[in-house]
DRENKE-466056 format. One record per residue (C-alpha): residue number from 1; x, y, z; chain; residue in three letters. Coordinates in Angstrom, 3 decimals. Layout:
// residues N
   i        x        y        z ch  aa
 NUM        X        Y        Z  A ALA
...
// end
This chain:
// residues 236
   i        x        y        z ch  aa
   1   89.554   31.566  115.649  A MET
   2   85.878   31.947  117.070  A ASN
   3   82.932   34.023  115.633  A THR
   4   83.759   36.934  117.419  A ARG
   5   87.225   36.975  117.015  A GLN
   6   86.421   36.399  113.171  A ALA
   7   84.134   39.313  113.089  A LYS
   8   86.321   41.556  114.957  A LEU
   9   89.517   40.497  112.433  A LEU
  10   87.210   41.434  109.584  A ALA
  11   86.135   44.903  111.180  A ALA
  12   89.845   45.736  111.898  A ILE
  13   90.966   44.990  108.356  A ILE
  14   88.223   46.969  106.675  A ASP
  15   88.766   50.123  109.149  A GLN
  16   92.676   49.575  108.569  A PHE
  17   92.278   49.410  104.765  A VAL
  18   89.981   52.741  105.021  A GLU
  19   91.875   54.726  107.274  A THR
  20   95.764   53.149  107.070  A ALA
  21   95.619   53.765  111.002  A LEU
  22   95.906   51.297  113.794  A PRO
  23   92.630   50.432  115.184  A VAL
  24   91.793   50.572  118.744  A GLY
  25   88.734   48.810  120.836  A SER
  26   87.359   52.525  121.372  A LYS
  27   86.757   52.823  117.357  A ARG
  28   85.508   49.559  117.070  A LEU
  29   82.982   49.778  119.869  A LEU
  30   81.790   53.465  118.110  A GLU
  31   81.198   51.461  115.064  A MET
  32   78.335   49.949  117.066  A GLY
  33   78.603   46.309  115.647  A ASP
  34   80.058   44.783  119.190  A PHE
  35   77.746   44.507  121.893  A SER
  36   80.358   43.862  124.119  A VAL
  37   82.688   45.749  126.677  A SER
  38   85.691   47.322  125.836  A SER
  39   87.828   44.934  127.833  A ALA
  40   86.504   42.501  126.046  A THR
  41   87.305   43.613  122.677  A ILE
  42   90.814   44.224  123.999  A ARG
  43   91.034   41.009  125.185  A ASN
  44   89.842   39.169  121.840  A GLU
  45   92.559   41.415  119.822  A MET
  46   95.507   40.395  122.331  A SER
  47   94.274   36.742  121.329  A ALA
  48   94.161   37.361  117.766  A LEU
  49   97.719   39.046  117.882  A GLU
  50   98.778   36.106  120.030  A ASP
  51   97.769   34.009  117.006  A GLU
  52   99.611   36.219  114.414  A GLY
  53   96.484   37.873  112.831  A PHE
  54   97.095   41.216  114.243  A LEU
  55  100.207   43.279  115.235  A GLU
  56  100.501   46.387  117.396  A GLN
  57  103.166   48.880  116.137  A PRO
  58  103.308   50.858  118.960  A HIS
  59  102.655   49.947  122.943  A ILE
  60   99.769   52.973  122.778  A SER
  61   98.275   52.389  119.363  A ALA
  62   95.583   49.902  118.322  A GLY
  63   95.945   47.070  116.024  A ARG
  64   96.886   46.623  112.600  A ILE
  65   96.335   43.387  110.439  A PRO
  66   99.445   40.894  109.550  A THR
  67   99.780   39.187  106.472  A ALA
  68   98.282   35.900  108.024  A LYS
  69   95.168   38.276  109.121  A GLY
  70   95.286   39.394  105.337  A TYR
  71   95.156   35.709  104.219  A ARG
  72   92.471   34.353  106.109  A VAL
  73   90.409   37.421  105.843  A TYR
  74   90.237   37.305  102.127  A VAL
  75   89.980   33.568  102.274  A LYS
  76   87.203   33.241  104.890  A GLU
  77   85.600   36.383  105.908  A PHE
  78   85.531   38.981  102.873  A MET
  79   82.373   40.563  101.826  A GLU
  80   81.715   42.437   98.656  A PRO
  81   82.632   46.099   98.764  A SER
  82   80.080   48.616   99.712  A GLY
  83   81.575   50.656   97.164  A LEU
  84   80.842   48.018   94.492  A GLU
  85   78.278   50.397   92.692  A LEU
  86   81.068   52.972   92.059  A GLN
  87   83.288   49.975   91.073  A VAL
  88   80.886   49.022   88.218  A ARG
  89   80.324   52.363   87.191  A LYS
  90   84.131   53.381   86.735  A LYS
  91   84.575   49.991   85.012  A PHE
  92   81.768   50.320   82.859  A GLU
  93   83.240   53.966   81.655  A SER
  94   86.450   52.521   81.326  A LEU
  95   85.165   49.121   79.363  A GLN
  96   83.236   51.258   76.865  A GLU
  97   86.638   53.301   76.376  A GLN
  98   88.706   50.065   75.880  A TYR
  99   86.165   48.859   73.394  A PHE
 100   85.874   52.139   71.226  A HIS
 101   89.617   52.134   71.063  A ARG
 102   89.840   48.518   70.063  A LYS
 103   87.127   49.220   67.435  A ASP
 104   89.173   51.852   65.939  A GLN
 105   92.275   49.950   66.302  A GLU
 106   90.868   46.825   64.267  A ARG
 107   89.287   49.001   61.591  A ALA
 108   92.476   51.215   60.988  A TYR
 109   94.558   47.800   60.749  A GLU
 110   91.834   46.192   58.544  A ALA
 111   92.367   49.257   55.898  A VAL
 112   96.281   48.851   56.503  A ALA
 113   95.927   45.304   55.207  A VAL
 114   93.503   45.912   52.456  A LEU
 115   95.922   48.942   51.225  A SER
 116   98.808   46.570   50.812  A HIS
 117   96.828   44.114   49.204  A MET
 118   95.233   46.913   46.008  A ILE
 119   96.802   49.737   44.359  A PRO
 120   93.969   51.660   45.048  A ASN
 121   92.239   53.548   48.288  A ILE
 122   91.131   51.473   51.080  A ALA
 123   88.850   53.188   53.671  A PHE
 124   86.594   52.087   56.498  A ALA
 125   84.278   53.757   58.952  A THR
 126   84.329   53.143   62.729  A VAL
 127   81.158   51.843   64.473  A PRO
 128   80.202   54.087   67.443  A HIS
 129   82.358   56.832   66.330  A LYS
 130   82.291   59.561   63.352  A ASP
 131   85.776   58.403   62.105  A ARG
 132   87.211   57.229   58.754  A LEU
 133   90.447   55.765   58.261  A TYR
 134   92.252   55.687   54.722  A TYR
 135   95.199   54.666   53.359  A LEU
 136   96.737   53.875   50.029  A GLY
 137   95.820   57.673   48.373  A LEU
 138   99.869   57.938   47.367  A ALA
 139   99.818   55.039   45.217  A ASN
 140   96.348   56.054   43.569  A THR
 141   97.486   59.216   42.566  A LEU
 142  100.473   57.835   40.654  A ARG
 143   98.261   56.194   38.308  A GLN
 144   97.348   57.582   34.892  A PRO
 145   94.439   58.739   35.268  A GLU
 146   95.132   60.887   38.026  A PHE
 147   98.601   62.012   36.660  A GLN
 148   96.641   63.372   33.547  A LEU
 149   94.108   65.121   35.547  A ASN
 150   95.174   67.014   38.620  A PRO
 151   91.367   68.208   38.790  A LEU
 152   90.147   64.513   39.336  A LEU
 153   93.190   64.089   41.726  A ALA
 154   92.094   66.703   44.294  A SER
 155   88.543   65.789   43.840  A GLY
 156   89.456   62.531   45.451  A VAL
 157   91.368   64.009   47.752  A VAL
 158   88.280   66.530   48.820  A GLU
 159   86.089   63.441   49.065  A VAL
 160   87.976   61.498   51.499  A LEU
 161   88.899   64.621   53.672  A GLU
 162   84.966   66.198   53.825  A ARG
 163   82.153   63.890   52.402  A ARG
 164   82.878   60.388   51.986  A LEU
 165   81.613   59.809   55.824  A THR
 166   78.397   61.763   55.399  A ASP
 167   77.706   59.918   51.744  A LEU
 168   78.069   56.632   53.634  A LEU
 169   75.424   57.174   55.956  A GLU
 170   73.040   57.217   53.080  A HIS
 171   74.151   54.411   51.078  A VAL
 172   72.539   51.136   51.588  A GLU
 173   74.780   48.763   52.524  A LEU
 174   74.902   45.185   53.040  A SER
 175   76.839   42.209   53.957  A ASP
 176   77.120   42.009   50.155  A GLN
 177   79.998   43.950   48.165  A VAL
 178   78.122   46.749   46.722  A ARG
 179   79.589   48.797   43.492  A TYR
 180   79.066   52.381   42.382  A TYR
 181   80.327   52.906   39.187  A ILE
 182   80.280   55.673   36.376  A GLY
 183   76.944   57.506   36.388  A GLU
 184   75.361   55.934   39.381  A GLU
 185   78.242   57.155   41.147  A HIS
 186   77.571   58.913   44.120  A LEU
 187   80.658   61.064   44.604  A LEU
 188   80.018   63.644   41.679  A THR
 189   83.426   65.119   42.200  A GLU
 190   85.266   61.753   40.963  A ILE
 191   82.604   60.285   38.304  A PRO
 192   85.412   58.658   36.749  A SER
 193   86.204   56.773   39.945  A CYS
 194   84.470   53.634   41.457  A SER
 195   83.332   52.564   44.906  A VAL
 196   83.433   49.110   45.919  A VAL
 197   82.038   48.901   49.602  A VAL
 198   80.414   46.780   51.845  A LYS
 199   79.020   46.499   55.392  A GLN
 200   80.738   44.909   58.717  A TYR
 201   79.365   44.703   61.975  A VAL
 202   81.317   45.670   65.275  A LEU
 203   79.496   45.011   68.616  A ARG
 204   75.976   44.939   66.942  A GLY
 205   76.881   48.555   65.005  A GLU
 206   77.463   48.395   61.299  A PRO
 207   80.300   50.144   59.586  A GLY
 208   81.805   50.431   55.999  A ALA
 209   84.875   49.202   54.803  A ILE
 210   85.729   49.696   51.013  A GLY
 211   87.857   50.630   47.952  A ILE
 212   87.996   53.875   45.618  A ILE
 213   89.964   53.800   42.527  A GLY
 214   89.701   54.584   38.854  A PRO
 215   86.662   53.010   36.962  A MET
 216   89.446   50.593   35.148  A ARG
 217   90.040   48.963   38.416  A MET
 218   90.178   45.082   38.614  A ASP
 219   86.859   44.603   40.176  A TYR
 220   87.533   40.973   40.754  A ALA
 221   90.375   41.048   42.370  A TYR
 222   89.016   44.077   44.556  A ASN
 223   86.175   42.041   45.293  A THR
 224   88.037   39.248   46.816  A VAL
 225   90.642   41.372   48.655  A ALA
 226   87.637   43.295   50.218  A LEU
 227   85.717   40.155   51.147  A GLU
 228   88.880   38.586   52.802  A MET
 229   89.796   41.599   54.945  A VAL
 230   86.393   42.543   56.031  A SER
 231   86.560   38.728   57.846  A ASP
 232   88.664   39.843   59.828  A LEU
 233   86.465   42.721   61.283  A LEU
 234   83.492   39.973   62.138  A ARG
 235   82.535   40.324   65.688  A SER
 236   84.124   37.653   67.905  A GLU
// end
């Protein structure tokens, strides 16, 4: 295959990919990429057909590429698409959606693991999203403090559903576990509960993961559990 034939094959394939229609010599000349006669182009197309790179679906039709033509095209002649900018823009949009979905999955899965390790409420916020996951409420509300004080139980539910995400935005978090107990508690609705919380980072953005439970919770056990589960959320 000579240089002109290679250029011709690439032009035919590009045009056929765009239109799904057989490509004739007239169309190739209209593209302005060939400064030869129509007869020369037809001769070169016939040569490419004889070599198995093109085929003519009908006698009066132009040519379309064969599998052999596509193979040599992708191997030797293919140029970057003129639509590369659109491809990149679409990819970046889908990539961001993909990462957001994965962030949510990782946060939820970490909360699920933590909730199976403790008899309290496990929670986590999701970086890049105004979202809070929590699990373990039913087990927590079975504990004596909540059984004896329905108002305390309803306060926990209210905090989880309405206030915790906003309050965590004003808490000074770090990669060290922090404890909010008794009078220093940030959540006035549940003063006889404690919050154990620390920061984690996903893709450069901070989130919070922690535990809510009665003031008599096992702090040592919960601290170890929280540290171990937060390690699962470290950005790779």
